[in-house]
C-alpha positions as semicolon CSV with decimal commas, in nm:
position;residue;x (nm);y (nm);z (nm)
1;X;7,489;3,210;-2,963
2;X;7,178;2,971;-2,906
3;X;6,990;3,239;-2,764
4;X;7,059;3,494;-3,030
5;X;6,970;3,235;-3,307
6;X;6,613;3,158;-3,097
7;X;6,565;3,549;-3,104
8;X;6,608;3,569;-3,472
9;X;6,383;3,275;-3,530
10;X;6,136;3,448;-3,353
11;X;6,165;3,705;-3,575
12;X;6,062;3,484;-3,859
13;X;5,781;3,311;-3,651
14;X;5,596;3,630;-3,595
15;X;5,614;3,741;-3,947
16;X;5,507;3,437;-4,076
17;X;5,223;3,392;-3,842
18;X;5,098;3,780;-3,931
19;X;5,135;3,726;-4,319
20;X;4,951;3,404;-4,292
21;X;4,636;3,554;-4,229
22;X;4,675;3,719;-4,584
23;X;4,548;3,414;-4,739
24;X;4,201;3,424;-4,591
25;X;4,236;3,781;-4,653
26;X;4,257;3,682;-5,037
27;X;4,007;3,415;-5,056
28;X;3,753;3,687;-4,898
29;X;3,885;3,983;-5,148
30;X;3,869;3,727;-5,458
31;X;3,506;3,609;-5,322
32;X;3,400;3,968;-5,327
33;X;3,546;4,052;-5,669
34;X;3,350;3,778;-5,826
35;X;3,016;3,899;-5,628
36;X;3,034;4,215;-5,778
37;X;3,137;4,132;-6,142
38;X;2,903;3,839;-6,186
39;X;2,598;3,967;-5,961
40;X;2,623;4,367;-5,994
41;X;2,824;4,417;-6,278
42;X;3,043;4,622;-6,156
43;X;3,433;4,589;-6,065
44;X;3,699;4,792;-5,874
45;X;4,089;4,775;-6,026
46;X;4,235;4,860;-5,685
47;X;4,053;4,550;-5,522
48;X;4,181;4,308;-5,819
49;X;4,530;4,483;-5,759
50;X;4,533;4,444;-5,397
51;X;4,478;4,060;-5,412
52;X;4,811;4,086;-5,596
53;X;4,965;4,267;-5,323
54;X;4,858;4,033;-5,058
55;X;4,989;3,750;-5,254
56;X;5,309;3,893;-5,289
57;X;5,337;4,003;-4,931
58;X;5,232;3,652;-4,855
59;X;5,544;3,502;-5,044
60;X;5,787;3,777;-4,991
61;X;5,739;3,820;-4,577
62;X;5,614;3,478;-4,509
63;X;5,933;3,291;-4,704
64;X;6,126;3,354;-4,355
65;X;5,919;3,156;-4,164
66;X;5,893;2,873;-4,441
67;X;6,269;2,827;-4,399
68;X;6,239;2,804;-4,036
69;X;6,023;2,545;-4,083
70;X;6,182;2,349;-4,340
71;X;5,892;2,342;-4,543
72;X;6,077;2,528;-4,843
73;X;6,156;2,282;-5,154
74;X;6,478;2,064;-5,077
75;X;6,571;1,752;-5,269
76;X;6,699;1,540;-4,971
77;X;6,731;1,195;-5,136
78;X;7,048;1,137;-4,901
79;X;6,981;1,427;-4,640
80;X;6,746;1,242;-4,453
81;X;6,938;0,968;-4,385
82;X;7,254;1,163;-4,265
83;X;7,321;1,179;-3,888
84;X;7,196;1,523;-3,671
85;X;7,579;1,653;-3,709
86;X;7,607;1,552;-4,062
87;X;7,281;1,802;-4,135
88;X;7,429;2,090;-3,917
89;X;7,698;2,130;-4,130
90;X;7,499;2,064;-4,465
91;X;7,265;2,347;-4,355
92;X;7,598;2,597;-4,239
93;X;7,765;2,526;-4,565
94;X;7,432;2,562;-4,785
95;X;7,347;2,871;-4,543
96;X;7,676;3,024;-4,627
97;X;7,739;2,902;-4,954
98;X;7,385;2,944;-5,147
99;X;7,144;3,105;-4,938
100;X;7,345;3,421;-4,815
101;X;7,493;3,519;-5,149
102;X;7,190;3,493;-5,304
103;X;7,029;3,690;-5,042
104;X;7,242;3,986;-5,083
105;X;7,258;4,002;-5,423
106;X;6,901;4,000;-5,487
107;X;6,874;4,301;-5,233
108;X;7,186;4,426;-5,422
109;X;7,010;4,467;-5,735
110;X;6,662;4,531;-5,577
111;X;6,812;4,824;-5,429
112;X;6,802;5,071;-5,700
113;X;6,477;4,940;-5,843
114;X;6,304;5,021;-5,481
115;X;6,446;5,406;-5,425
116;X;6,333;5,462;-5,802
117;X;6,037;5,360;-5,710
118;X;6,001;5,553;-5,386
119;X;6,145;5,878;-5,581
120;X;5,874;5,883;-5,807
121;X;5,625;5,783;-5,553
122;X;5,498;5,504;-5,828
123;X;5,139;5,412;-5,791
124;X;4,938;5,207;-6,048
125;X;4,941;5,256;-6,399
126;X;4,576;5,182;-6,420
127;X;4,346;5,397;-6,366
128;X;4,152;5,340;-6,028
129;X;4,461;5,149;-5,924
130;X;4,629;5,103;-5,613
131;X;4,872;5,416;-5,547
132;X;5,121;5,232;-5,339
133;X;5,322;5,060;-5,581
134;X;5,650;5,183;-5,427
135;X;5,557;4,995;-5,087
136;X;5,494;4,668;-5,273
137;X;5,827;4,675;-5,403
138;X;5,993;4,763;-5,061
139;X;5,880;4,428;-5,000
140;X;6,184;4,296;-5,199
141;X;6,426;4,465;-4,975
142;X;6,214;4,334;-4,644
143;X;6,208;4,014;-4,793
144;X;6,599;3,997;-4,788
145;X;6,662;4,137;-4,451
146;X;6,429;3,850;-4,306
147;X;6,582;3,589;-4,465
148;X;6,933;3,693;-4,364
149;X;6,816;3,732;-4,038
150;X;6,658;3,339;-4,066
151;X;7,022;3,221;-4,206
152;X;7,186;3,378;-3,934
153;X;6,959;3,225;-3,698
154;X;7,024;2,850;-3,897
155;X;7,407;2,927;-3,879
156;X;7,436;3,002;-3,516
157;X;7,198;2,709;-3,415
158;X;7,335;2,414;-3,633
159;X;7,649;2,560;-3,502
160;X;7,551;2,535;-3,139
161;X;7,441;2,196;-3,234
162;X;7,802;2,117;-3,344
163;X;7,946;2,286;-3,005
164;X;7,733;2,133;-2,760
165;X;7,576;1,815;-2,967
166;X;7,445;1,664;-2,590
167;X;7,240;1,961;-2,501
168;X;6,949;1,949;-2,761
169;X;6,616;1,960;-2,678
């Protein structure tokens, strides 16, 4: 159980580290856009759209990494003072009752939206924009899959904490 949970978390770790490079690329692209506009009086719609694509991917693909490291928004007035066992129970219940239903719902409502985009090979409505809107919309489904994988990891690792309280690192 613990090994499977750790394997799931490796996926979150890998995807999070990969997309973290997008933040640097966003800064460099935005800098380039500004230089082109104000010093050379030119611009690129595709380049401007690419920053939105990268920003979206950074958050959608990086969210499982954020959850893994407990860097998501949490109101922990009481949680911080609970024992490890109570925290594990809260994590399991929160994941089962709140996180998984929400992510499954988002996947469900996004499915047709993404499929329609693929069917028409949707591209930018702006002249000179990026032709891959359908790929960007697909990241909604990837977002859901990655969060489900991390949710499974949280459930497994917290269950292991409850079953084997003395064997934690």
